[in-house]
Phi, psi and omega in degrees: 000314183297318182294333178294336181286330187244099183244045180214149182279117185253139170272127185289112176194100176275141179230142174246140182251157183298333181274006175095353177290150175242134180227155173247110179280132181229170180288344183238339185200167174233126179258121178263128182251077174282179185295323180294318179294323178300318180298315181293325179294316180298325178297319178296318181296323178299329182292336178254356176101119181300316183295322178298316180301315181298315183289327176296316178304312184295318180296325176299319186286318191269344182295128179285142181238153176298149178305143174087357180251141175247098186295138177297330181300327177296317180293320178296324179296319177301313181298316181297321177299321179297320182292335182272354186298137183262151177289130182286146180292138179247012181286166181275141181282162172234135177050055180289157173109304183265183176301142181294132178283147178303132180087359182276172173268125182248122176261095191260123175244126180248124174254130182187196177240226181294339176300327184291340176256004177076030180297133185103343179272178180281343178227101181266136181267155173287146180305141177071005181289132179261355187230038178274077192295332182257010181300147183256000177290165184296325180298313182292324177293320177300316179302313181294324179290323175294319178296325179294337177275002178097003181278149169266124187247123172256107186266135171237094185268109186262003186302131178244114179307132179084357185294147172247177192294316186202182183297330179295314179292325177296322178293322177297318178299315180296323181300326182252024170061037175258126184286122176229129185278338181175186180222160184299316187295314184272331190247353180237313182305318180298343181269352183294117179294143179292346180272359183301136174252344178219128176231128173246148181226128169228105185226150172123338182298312179291333178291319177301314179295326179294314179295316179299318179293323178297318179297318180293341177265005175112356179298139181088348178056233181278358181228069180293340182293319176293322177300320178298315178302319179296320181288327175296317178297317180295319177300320178298319179295319181286327177295321177297320177296320178300310181296317178299321179294319178296315181294328177291320181286320185223073187296339182265001185282147170283128186247123180234127178237164177235141173277193192239145173296162173287115185289349173286348183257352184270154185302330182305326185261008184298333179266004179287159173290166179301316181295322178296320178291323177298319178293316179297324176296314181298319180295306187291317179292324177295316177303317184287308188282328184266336186246307189275313183303320180299344180295342180296340178274000180250021179079019179250131177283125181248116178279128189265087175281331182302314184262012175270114184303334181301326185272008168252009181259119180303338184293344182263006182250152178283183185295340179277354177074005184240309180276147174294159169262191181304317180296315180298317179294324179295319177294317179301312180298320180297319179291321177296320180297324176300317181289322180295322188269348185261134177278346179221092185261133184293150176289157177300156180297144179284334178205153178193165181296330184289348179287340181220088179264345169233156181304137178289150179264000000 
């Protein structure tokens, strides 16, 4: 049904305009998604089921394709994401910079991937939805917890399922025929409203899988360990660009980021060989300890998922072994809320058992 709606060849390019409109530029047409069009689109989506739409989008993005093919479903997913884009809030912020005071107005912008819509939970939200009141993802739980404190929350959820950190990582994915719909730097940062008072970032999960998949496809040759070191450095460069872009767009916002669990400990990799798990450990721990954790010295609150034993427990993951389930998202939201609400949040641990769950190579 969804594919019947989109019968034209689209060039992937989302654009944001200063007046808040979102458009998808194509080789044949431009679709403008103003607020009136957004309303009619959401009505159509309700007719086929919000949860079905969300899961179809994710399956379009994550399904592996044979080399050399450009699936039409990918193009349709891009178009569908454009149609779901929400108008950014243009209201004025109150008390930006510090933890939100109870009863204040919070202009919350979330940057993420499928985690931002709660994929893997029992209630998945449509991408870019600002009013998914019953969503079980961490973003939606944070909104409800802020509201419970008396705050009025204006959410701008920018999460794009399957997104990676930047154009460099996206290019690596394309080189090894891994479908990626976009990246944080090009497709999310330009949407950050300058009025944001709170910004959260969870990035890197899809990047770990991209690097791991590249290695399994031959990247690095006989020395994948050096290739991993190179990718950790590249990830660090793009993460720095991401943070600079957010600060440029919303210099007064409180910024909270989360590091990454050790991927050798999550259920998805339980069937991997020892060397594959060692590589996934090196990638994920390297991303966290070398790139994300040091941000705590730059006035950014860093939530420590790496050294949180809960995220080495299979019970907090959904059936795909990668995304959290309701329990996992609730724990994630609770840790994020601690960072959001605290004026003095501790830096991530320098060492912990979760950093080495398989022998280091």
